C-alpha positions as CSV (number, residue, x, y, z in Angstrom):
1,X,-153.7,-5.3,-70.2
2,X,-154.6,-5.4,-66.6
3,X,-157.6,-3.1,-65.7
4,X,-157.0,-0.4,-63.0
5,X,-159.4,-2.1,-60.5
6,X,-157.1,-5.1,-60.4
7,X,-154.5,-3.2,-58.4
8,X,-154.6,-2.2,-54.6
9,X,-153.6,1.4,-54.1
10,X,-152.7,3.8,-51.3
11,X,-154.9,3.3,-48.1
12,X,-156.3,0.3,-50.2
13,X,-157.6,-1.6,-47.0
14,X,-160.3,1.2,-46.8
15,X,-160.3,3.3,-50.1
16,X,-161.2,1.1,-53.1
17,X,-160.9,3.7,-55.8
18,X,-160.7,7.5,-56.5
19,X,-162.6,9.3,-59.1
20,X,-162.3,12.6,-60.9
21,X,-165.2,13.5,-63.2
22,X,-165.3,16.7,-65.1
23,X,-168.5,18.1,-66.9
24,X,-168.0,20.2,-70.1
25,X,-170.2,21.5,-72.8
26,X,-169.5,22.7,-76.3
27,X,-170.2,26.5,-76.8
28,X,-171.6,26.1,-80.4
29,X,-174.4,23.5,-79.2
30,X,-177.5,23.6,-76.9
31,X,-177.2,21.4,-73.9
32,X,-178.1,17.6,-74.7
33,X,-181.6,17.7,-73.5
34,X,-182.5,20.3,-76.2
35,X,-180.4,18.5,-79.1
36,X,-182.2,16.4,-81.6
37,X,-180.6,13.2,-83.1
38,X,-178.6,15.3,-85.7
39,X,-177.4,17.7,-83.3
40,X,-176.1,15.0,-81.0
41,X,-174.4,13.3,-83.9
42,X,-172.5,16.5,-84.6
43,X,-171.4,16.7,-80.9
44,X,-170.2,13.1,-81.1
45,X,-168.3,13.7,-84.2
46,X,-166.7,16.8,-82.8
47,X,-165.6,15.2,-79.7
48,X,-164.4,12.2,-81.5
49,X,-162.5,14.3,-83.8
50,X,-160.7,16.2,-81.2
51,X,-159.7,13.1,-79.2
52,X,-158.8,10.5,-81.8
53,X,-157.1,13.0,-84.4
54,X,-153.5,13.5,-84.2
55,X,-152.1,17.1,-84.2
56,X,-148.4,17.9,-84.4
57,X,-149.1,21.2,-82.9
58,X,-150.9,19.8,-79.9
59,X,-150.6,17.6,-77.0
60,X,-150.7,13.7,-78.1
61,X,-154.1,12.0,-77.8
62,X,-154.5,9.3,-75.3
63,X,-155.2,5.9,-76.8
64,X,-159.0,5.6,-76.9
65,X,-161.6,3.1,-77.9
66,X,-164.7,4.8,-79.6
67,X,-168.0,3.0,-78.8
68,X,-171.3,4.1,-80.1
69,X,-173.8,3.0,-77.3
70,X,-176.6,2.3,-79.8
71,X,-174.3,-0.5,-80.9
72,X,-174.2,-2.3,-77.3
73,X,-177.1,-4.6,-76.0
74,X,-178.6,-3.6,-72.7
75,X,-176.4,-6.2,-70.8
76,X,-173.3,-4.8,-72.4
77,X,-174.1,-1.3,-71.5
78,X,-175.1,-2.3,-67.8
79,X,-171.8,-4.1,-67.4
80,X,-170.1,-0.8,-68.3
81,X,-172.1,0.9,-65.5
82,X,-171.1,-2.0,-63.1
83,X,-167.5,-1.2,-63.9
84,X,-168.3,2.5,-63.1
85,X,-167.3,3.4,-66.7
86,X,-170.6,5.0,-67.4
87,X,-173.7,6.1,-65.4
88,X,-176.8,3.9,-65.0
89,X,-178.7,6.4,-66.8
90,X,-176.4,6.3,-69.7
91,X,-176.9,2.7,-69.9
92,X,-180.5,3.0,-69.8
93,X,-180.7,5.4,-73.0
94,X,-178.3,4.6,-75.5
95,X,-179.4,6.2,-78.7
96,X,-177.3,9.4,-79.4
97,X,-174.6,8.7,-77.1
98,X,-170.9,7.4,-77.3
99,X,-168.1,6.3,-75.0
100,X,-164.3,6.9,-75.3
101,X,-162.4,4.6,-73.0
102,X,-158.9,3.9,-72.5
103,X,-157.3,0.3,-72.6
104,X,-157.1,-0.2,-68.8
105,X,-160.4,1.5,-68.4
106,X,-158.9,4.3,-66.1
107,X,-160.3,7.1,-68.4
108,X,-163.6,7.1,-69.9
109,X,-165.5,9.9,-71.4
110,X,-169.3,9.9,-71.9
111,X,-170.7,11.9,-74.7
112,X,-174.1,13.4,-74.7
113,X,-174.9,12.2,-71.2
114,X,-176.3,14.9,-69.0
115,X,-173.7,17.3,-70.6
116,X,-171.9,17.0,-73.8
117,X,-168.8,15.8,-72.2
118,X,-168.2,13.7,-69.0
119,X,-164.7,13.1,-68.5
120,X,-163.8,10.6,-65.8
121,X,-160.5,9.1,-64.4
122,X,-160.5,6.3,-62.0
123,X,-157.4,5.2,-59.9
124,X,-156.9,2.4,-57.3
125,X,-156.9,3.5,-53.7
126,X,-156.7,7.2,-52.5
127,X,-155.0,9.0,-55.4
128,X,-156.9,12.3,-55.8
129,X,-154.0,14.3,-56.9
130,X,-152.8,11.6,-59.7
131,X,-156.4,11.2,-60.8
132,X,-156.8,15.1,-61.2
133,X,-153.5,15.4,-62.9
134,X,-154.6,12.9,-65.7
135,X,-158.1,14.5,-65.9
136,X,-156.6,18.0,-66.2
137,X,-154.2,17.0,-69.0
138,X,-157.0,15.2,-71.0
139,X,-159.2,18.3,-70.4
140,X,-156.5,20.7,-71.4
141,X,-156.0,18.8,-74.8
142,X,-159.9,18.9,-75.3
143,X,-159.9,22.7,-74.5
144,X,-157.2,23.4,-77.0
145,X,-159.2,21.5,-79.8
146,X,-162.8,22.6,-79.1
147,X,-164.4,25.6,-77.5
148,X,-166.3,25.0,-74.1
149,X,-169.1,26.7,-72.8
150,X,-167.4,29.0,-70.2
151,X,-168.5,32.1,-68.2
152,X,-165.8,34.3,-66.6
153,X,-167.9,35.0,-63.5
154,X,-169.6,31.5,-62.9
155,X,-167.2,29.2,-64.6
156,X,-168.2,26.1,-66.7
157,X,-171.6,26.1,-67.9
158,X,-173.5,22.9,-67.2
159,X,-177.0,21.5,-68.0
160,X,-177.5,21.2,-64.2
161,X,-177.0,24.3,-62.0
162,X,-175.5,22.3,-59.2
163,X,-172.4,21.6,-61.4
164,X,-171.9,25.2,-62.4
165,X,-168.2,26.6,-61.4
166,X,-165.6,24.0,-61.7
167,X,-168.0,21.4,-62.8
168,X,-165.9,18.9,-61.0
169,X,-166.9,15.9,-58.7
170,X,-164.2,14.2,-57.0
171,X,-165.0,11.0,-55.1
172,X,-163.7,8.1,-53.4
173,X,-165.0,4.6,-52.9
174,X,-164.8,3.4,-49.4
175,X,-165.2,0.0,-47.8
176,X,-166.6,0.5,-44.3
177,X,-168.0,-2.8,-42.9
178,X,-167.0,-2.1,-39.4
179,X,-168.7,1.6,-39.2
180,X,-171.8,0.1,-41.0
181,X,-172.0,-2.6,-38.4
182,X,-171.8,0.1,-35.6
183,X,-174.7,2.0,-37.4
184,X,-172.4,5.0,-37.8
185,X,-173.3,5.8,-41.6
186,X,-176.2,7.9,-41.0
187,X,-174.2,10.1,-38.4
188,X,-171.5,10.4,-40.8
189,X,-173.7,11.4,-43.6
190,X,-174.9,14.2,-41.6
191,X,-171.5,15.4,-40.5
192,X,-169.8,15.2,-44.0
193,X,-172.8,17.2,-45.4
194,X,-172.0,20.2,-43.2
195,X,-168.5,20.1,-44.7
196,X,-169.6,20.2,-48.4
197,X,-169.4,16.5,-49.0
198,X,-172.0,13.6,-49.6
199,X,-172.0,9.9,-48.8
200,X,-174.0,7.7,-51.0
201,X,-174.2,4.1,-52.4
202,X,-171.5,2.9,-54.9
203,X,-173.4,3.9,-57.8
204,X,-173.9,7.5,-56.6
205,X,-177.2,9.5,-56.1
206,X,-180.2,7.3,-55.4
207,X,-178.1,4.1,-55.0
208,X,-177.9,2.0,-51.9
209,X,-174.8,0.5,-50.4
210,X,-173.8,-2.9,-51.4
211,X,-171.1,-5.0,-49.7
212,X,-170.6,-2.0,-47.2
213,X,-169.2,0.0,-50.1
214,X,-170.0,3.8,-50.3
215,X,-169.1,6.8,-52.4
216,X,-168.0,10.1,-50.8
217,X,-167.7,13.1,-52.9
218,X,-167.7,16.9,-53.0
219,X,-171.1,18.8,-53.2
220,X,-169.9,22.3,-54.0
221,X,-168.7,23.3,-57.3
222,X,-169.4,27.2,-57.4
223,X,-167.2,29.4,-55.6
224,X,-164.6,27.0,-54.7
225,X,-161.4,25.9,-56.6
226,X,-160.7,22.2,-57.7
227,X,-157.6,22.3,-55.3
228,X,-159.7,23.3,-52.4
229,X,-162.4,20.8,-53.1
230,X,-159.8,17.9,-53.4
231,X,-158.0,18.9,-50.2
232,X,-161.1,19.1,-48.3
233,X,-162.2,15.5,-49.6
234,X,-158.8,14.3,-48.8
235,X,-158.8,15.5,-45.2
236,X,-162.2,14.0,-44.4
237,X,-161.3,10.7,-46.2
238,X,-158.2,10.3,-44.0
239,X,-160.3,10.8,-40.9
240,X,-162.9,8.2,-42.2
241,X,-160.0,5.7,-42.9
242,X,-158.7,6.0,-39.2
243,X,-162.2,5.4,-38.0
244,X,-163.0,2.5,-40.0
245,X,-159.4,1.0,-39.2
246,X,-160.0,1.3,-35.5
247,X,-163.4,-0.1,-35.4
248,X,-162.4,-3.0,-37.8
249,X,-159.4,-3.7,-35.8
250,X,-161.5,-4.0,-32.6
251,X,-164.1,-6.3,-34.4
252,X,-161.2,-8.7,-35.8
253,X,-159.8,-9.2,-32.3
254,X,-163.3,-10.8,-31.2
255,X,-163.9,-14.4,-31.7
256,X,-167.5,-14.2,-32.7
257,X,-166.6,-11.6,-35.3
258,X,-163.7,-14.0,-36.6
259,X,-166.1,-16.8,-36.7
260,X,-168.6,-14.8,-39.0
261,X,-165.4,-13.9,-41.3
262,X,-164.2,-17.5,-41.8
263,X,-167.9,-18.6,-42.2
264,X,-168.3,-16.0,-44.9
265,X,-165.1,-17.5,-46.6
266,X,-166.3,-20.9,-46.2
267,X,-169.5,-20.1,-47.9
268,X,-167.7,-18.3,-50.9
269,X,-165.3,-21.3,-51.2
270,X,-168.2,-24.0,-51.3
271,X,-171.5,-22.5,-52.3
272,X,-173.1,-24.0,-55.5
273,X,-175.5,-21.1,-55.7
274,X,-174.5,-17.5,-55.1
275,X,-176.9,-14.4,-55.6
276,X,-175.1,-11.0,-56.1
277,X,-176.5,-9.8,-52.9
278,X,-175.2,-12.9,-51.0
279,X,-171.9,-12.6,-52.6
280,X,-171.6,-8.8,-51.7
281,X,-172.5,-9.7,-48.1
282,X,-169.8,-12.3,-47.8
283,X,-167.0,-10.7,-49.7
284,X,-167.4,-7.6,-47.4
285,X,-166.6,-9.6,-44.4
286,X,-163.9,-11.5,-46.3
287,X,-162.2,-8.2,-47.3
288,X,-162.3,-6.9,-43.8
289,X,-160.6,-10.2,-42.7
290,X,-158.0,-10.0,-45.4
291,X,-157.3,-6.4,-44.7
292,X,-156.4,-7.1,-41.0
293,X,-154.5,-10.2,-41.6
294,X,-157.0,-12.8,-40.5
295,X,-157.1,-14.2,-44.0
296,X,-154.2,-14.7,-46.4
297,X,-155.8,-13.2,-49.5
298,X,-154.7,-10.4,-51.6
299,X,-156.9,-7.5,-51.8
300,X,-156.4,-7.0,-55.4
301,X,-158.3,-10.4,-56.0
302,X,-160.9,-9.2,-53.8
303,X,-161.4,-6.0,-55.6
304,X,-161.3,-7.8,-58.9
305,X,-164.0,-10.2,-57.8
306,X,-166.2,-7.4,-56.5
307,X,-166.3,-6.0,-60.1
308,X,-166.4,-9.2,-62.1
309,X,-169.2,-10.9,-60.2
310,X,-171.8,-8.2,-60.9
311,X,-174.9,-9.6,-62.8
312,X,-174.4,-8.0,-66.1
313,X,-170.9,-8.4,-66.2
314,X,-171.1,-12.1,-65.7
315,X,-173.8,-12.3,-68.6
316,X,-171.5,-10.2,-70.9
317,X,-168.4,-12.5,-70.0
318,X,-170.7,-15.4,-70.8
319,X,-171.9,-13.7,-74.0
320,X,-175.5,-14.5,-73.1
321,X,-178.4,-13.4,-70.7
322,X,-178.5,-16.1,-68.2
323,X,-181.6,-16.8,-66.0
324,X,-181.0,-15.9,-62.5
325,X,-180.3,-19.3,-61.2
326,X,-177.9,-20.1,-64.0
327,X,-176.1,-16.8,-63.2
328,X,-175.8,-17.6,-59.6
329,X,-174.5,-21.1,-60.5
330,X,-171.9,-19.4,-62.7
331,X,-171.0,-17.0,-60.0
332,X,-170.7,-19.7,-57.4
333,X,-168.3,-21.7,-59.7
334,X,-166.0,-18.5,-60.4
335,X,-165.8,-17.6,-56.9
336,X,-164.8,-21.1,-55.8
337,X,-162.2,-21.1,-58.5
338,X,-160.8,-17.6,-57.5
339,X,-160.7,-18.6,-53.8
340,X,-159.4,-22.1,-54.0
């Protein structure tokens, strides 16, 4: 089955993906930070039964694979984080944790991360309404089968107070090479923060941008509805799309910029060693060129390469931990084949 990230969605020249994440906790148990191993196992068993047990009187459960994180190697876990199925923190500490994931990897549920349940839906392109609808259906199914920790006054109860209320984080992954080259990201960060949003690296809080890819998400969860948060994010995203398109179109009309794009493509098509950082630097330019018609290359292929050429993902595909130079050699070979 094709994975969701192999597709190019709405506004896909700028928006790589949309994510809706819901944090939920079971009323009968303390937050994960206060659970011992036995308590965490009870939470895993409860959530697993709720999602994988068919009930004629309830909504049909989605098709999930259940993975106990302790059974994965560190490389396998980090590869999941590189595909944004789990958080880096979830990959680092795997004991007492589990993951439920759909076949196309568009729906993933972390169990016993910061909260008992972290439900996440990913979609290609700008698809906030679609992603929220899917997340809401799975959330409703869970709500019918387990008792959430919920307060009528402040909403869903979460381990971190900043998630109280809707406990929803909506985000879009943006490719902003032109605005990055113009030095506009710091200004944008200040502007969107005044509007209740935050812009970070591709892996969220504390991460740096790689390949000019950024995550824009809502900050406020208390005193606001899910719909209002989504509409705010949608509106700001559409403005950023227009700014990036305008700047990138101007860049792509200039001969020196065209030269940089085609040199980047040439490097990717001929390199024998290719580090992750160098790959991301060049693929960002190539993606901008493809988006603006300079290069005849489907964005779907570029998006897939961005995911599959990450370090742990390569190691996992090779089924061994490669040394850095070995991995750079494999990456170069795979990229050459993909862009031949």
